[in-house]
N, C-alpha and C positions, 0 to 999 in steps of 0.2 A: 370814426363813425360814432355818432351819439347813441347812447343807450336809450332804448324806448322805455316808456312806463309800463310796468307790468305789476299785477295782472291787467288785462284789457278790461275797460269798463263797458264796452259794447262789442258785439260780434264783428269780426272783420268782414268786409264786402268780398275779399278774395284771399285765398290762402293756397300756397304752393308747397308741396311735399317733395323733398329731394331724397329719395330712397330708391335707387335703381337696381340694387342687387343685394343678396342673392335670393333664390327662391324661398329659403327659410325665413330670411329677414323681411322680405316682402309679405310673406304670410303673416308674420308677427305684426306688420303695420296695418293689416286689414281691419282688425277691431278698432283701431284708433281712427281710421277713416270712417268706419260705420258710426262711431261715437260722434265724430264731427257732423256727420249727416243728420243725426237725430237731434243733437243739442243746438246746432247752428244751421238749420235747414236753408236759410237764405244765403249762406256763404258759398261763393263759387270755389270749387275745389279743383286744383290741377295737381297731378301726380306725375313726377318724372320717374320713369320706370325703365328697366332694361328690356332688351328685345325679347329674350326668352321669358322673363318675368311678366311681360305684357301679355303673353300667351295665357298665363294663369289668371291674372286679375283684370285684364284690359276690358272685359265686358261688364264690370261692375257699373250699374247705372248711376247717373248723377255725378260722375267724375270725368273731367277732361284729362286725357293722358298725353304726355309728351314722351316719345320713345327715344331712348339713348342707346345706340349700338356701340358699346365700348370696344368691340373688336374692330371697329372701322377706323381707329386712330383719330387723327385730327379731323377727318371728314365726319366722324360721329359727333364731335363737338359742334362743328359748323352746322350740321343738320339739326341738332338740338336747339341751338340758338336761333336758327331760322324758324323753327316751330314756335318759339317763344317771342319772336320779334313783335314789337308793338304792345306787349303786355306789361303791366306793372302790378304787383301784388302788394296787399297790405301787409302780409306775413309770409316769410319763407321759413319752413321748418327744415333747417339744414341738418338732416338726420344722419348723413353719411360723411364721415370725416377723412376718408382716404384722399390722397392727393388728386386722384382722378375726379372725385366728387367736388373738391375745392375748385378745380379748374372749370368743371361744368357750371358751377354756381356763378362764375363771372358773367355769364350770359343771362342771369336771372335778376330782374330789377324788382327790389322789394324794400319797403320802408323798414320793417322789422325783420332782422335776419337772426333767428333763434338757433343757437347751436349748443354744443356740449360744454359742460363745466371744464375747468382747466385740467383737473386730474385725469379726465377721459379724452382730452383733445390730443390729436396727433397731426403730423404732416402740415403744420402751420395753420390748422383749422381756425384759430382765433383771429387770423387776418381776414377771414371771409364772413364774419358774423359781427353783430352789434349787441347781442344779448345772449345770456347763457342760462341753461337749466341749472338748478341747484345741485350740489354734489349729493349723491345718495349711494354710499358704498354698498356693495353686496346685492345689487338688483339683478333680477332676471331681465333679459332683453326686452320682453313685452312691457315690463314695468318701467324700463328706461324710456321706451317709446311713448308710453302714456304720460311720462313726466313732462314731455314737451307740451302737450295740450293742457296739462295741469298747471304748468307755468303761465300759460295764457289766461287761466282762470276757470277752466272746466274741472269739475270735481267728480262728476258721475261717469262711470265706465259702462259701456254696453259691450259685453263680451260676446259679440256676434261676429262671425266671419261671413257666412252666407255667400260664399264665392259661387257664382253661377256655374252650373254644369249643363252643357247642351244635351239634348235628348239623345243624340247619336252616341255621345260618350257614356251616358247612363246605360244605353242598350248594350254597348260592348261590355261594360262592367257586369251587367246582369247575366250576359252569356258566360262570362268567366267565373262568376260567383253566384250560382243559383240560390234562391232563397232558402232551400232546404239543405245547403251544403256549407257548413262552418269552414272558414278559410283563414289560414295564417299567411300573411304576406311577409316575405323576407326581402328587405331592400338593403343589400349588403354594402353599397358603396356611398361614399361622401364625395363632394367635389374636391376634397383634399385626401389624396390616396393614403396618407399615414393614419387617417381616422378609420379606415376600412377594417372590419373585423376579419378573422381568419376564415378561409374556405372550409377547413376541417370543422371549425366550430359551427358554421352555418349548416353544413351537411348533418352534423350530429343533431342539431336542434330540429331540422326538417324531419329527420327520421323519428325523433321522439314525438313531435307534434302529430305525425301521421299515426304512429302506433299507439301511443298512450291516449290521445285525445280525439282521434278520428278526424283530424283537421286535413283539409285539402291544402297543400302548400304551393304557393306561387312565388317564384323568384322574379323580382322586377328591377328595373333600372333603365337608364338612358342608353343612347346609341354609341357612346365612346368605346374605344377598343378595350380599355381597362375594365369597364362594366361588362362588356360582352364576354371577355375572357373569364372574369370572375363568375358570372352566371353559369356559363358552360361548365366550369370546373366544379361548382357546387352540385349542379344537376348530375354530373358524372360520378361524383364521389358519394352522394346520398344513395342509400339502398332502396328508398321508397318512391323513387322516380317523381320528384317534384316537377312542376311544370315551369319551364324556363321562359319568361316573357320579356327578358331584357332586350331593350331596343324595339319592342313591338307595340308600345303604347304611346300616344301623344300625352302632353302634360294634362290635358282635361281628362283623358281616359284614365290616366294614373290617379288623378284626384278622385274620380268616381270610384275606381277600384279600391282605393284606400278607404273610402267612406263605407263601402260594403263589407270590408274585411272584419272578421271577428277580432283580430289583433294584428299588430305589425311589429316586426323586429327590425331595428335599424340603428346604425350609429348616428352621431350628430349630423343631420343632413336635411335637405329640403323635404323629401318625402316624409321624414319623421314629423315635421311641423305641419305639413299638409294633412297628414293623418289626424293629428290633434285638432286641426281646424274642422275636420269632418266628424269629430266626436269619437274617433276610434282609439281604444287604448293602445299605447306604444310602449314596448319594452325597449327603452333606449340604452345604447351601449356607450358608456362614458369612461374614458381613461385619458384621452388627449385633451378634452375640454371639460370644464366644470359644469356639472348638471345643475348646480344652483343658479347658474346664469343662462344655460342653454338647453335645459331639458325640454322635452315636449310639455307644454305648460301644465296640463292636467294629468300627467302620467308620472309624476315624480315617484310615486310608491312602486312603480313597476320598473324603474330604471336600475340597471347594474352600474354601480359607482366604484370605479377603481382609480379615480382621479388623485386621491390622497396618496395612495400607494405609488402611482406614477411620479407624483411630485417628490416623494421621499427618495425613490430610486434614482430619478434622473436629475433632480435639482438639489438633493440633500437636505431638503426642508419639508415639513408638513404643508399641506395646501393652505392652511390657515395663515402661513407666514409668507406667502407669495402674493403678488399683485392679483387682485380679482380679475378673472377673465384671462389669465395667462394660459396660452396654448402650449401643451407639451407634446408637440407633434414630432415624435422621434421614432425611428425604426423599433419595432417590437413592443411598443407601449400598449397597443390594443390587444396583444397576446396575453396581457395580464388578466384579461376577462376570459374565464374558462367556460366551456360548454355547460358545465354543471351550474355555473352562476346563472346563465340564461335559462336553462331548463327549470331551475328552482323558481324563478320569477314567472315563467310561463305556467307552471303547475299552480302557483298561487293565484295568478290571474284567472285561470280556468276554474279553479275552485271557488273563486268569488263570483263566478257567473259572467266573466268578461264584461264588466259594466262599462257602458259608454262613458266617454271622458268628460264631456262638457255638462256641467250642472245647469238646471234652469236659471235663466237670468232673473236677478232680483232688482 
């Protein structure tokens, strides 16, 4: 494939984004999409997104969505390619380098196929692209995603998420979090079980939040068996009777609820980044993953960081000596985070007035 000339001298007529999972990554991509809409308003945008993720962002106006059901196996690929049949794009942002994404890209016709630099490529990614973003060691995921459109020639960022929330979802969230009731949301589970914090720790934090700060505590999560068991265990162990909403909210209701919360406690997970998108401060719990790369973007000062300790214990080296973005997903790693660590950050956040996370756009 011939390498295209970059940066572009004129806006493309059409641009396709390949980023179908997961909820957190799709949330990270949203301000990039918003920037494209503002800077290149005439460019037709198509976003290939996962089935669950489409529930979160699929009503963003001005974007055509092609939904990929990765759970459907080969039928999912065929359905995606059917949705894209007859289309050709000036630019493909090949933003997901997993083998599944590389296969999906075979059905996308595009002149410029922009992907990752060699250092961050995996799963034969280089065979499916004809141009690369420049290497930038040590970037947060959002900064990586923005580097795709910066490589195209855009320099201004619009740090706006503005994910639509239906009125019914807002109404449900208002009922659960009245205006006069400050609320702490504990979202204890990630899509990777080894990133989940301890039940005992969550229960201790819930009790402290209720007793010390008068916060109403809600436990949230999806409908999986692990999440339901974890939510029930936290509610049973806590002495202050937090309300267990695990499995009882849709994705849009969860988004609205996170937006109305005073603060959120969560490991590296989709809800942590959804809360950031809504401007809510997040006490992120990081030991398995590097908060420098994966923290809630505007809540770095509130995160608990035991990643270096995990690296030294599990890998025998400080975090500064391992590959950026290395995941240390091993049993017991999240237990390096103590209840006292999280309580200290919660107290500091509340003492600061629980400031909203997103600053005014410049």
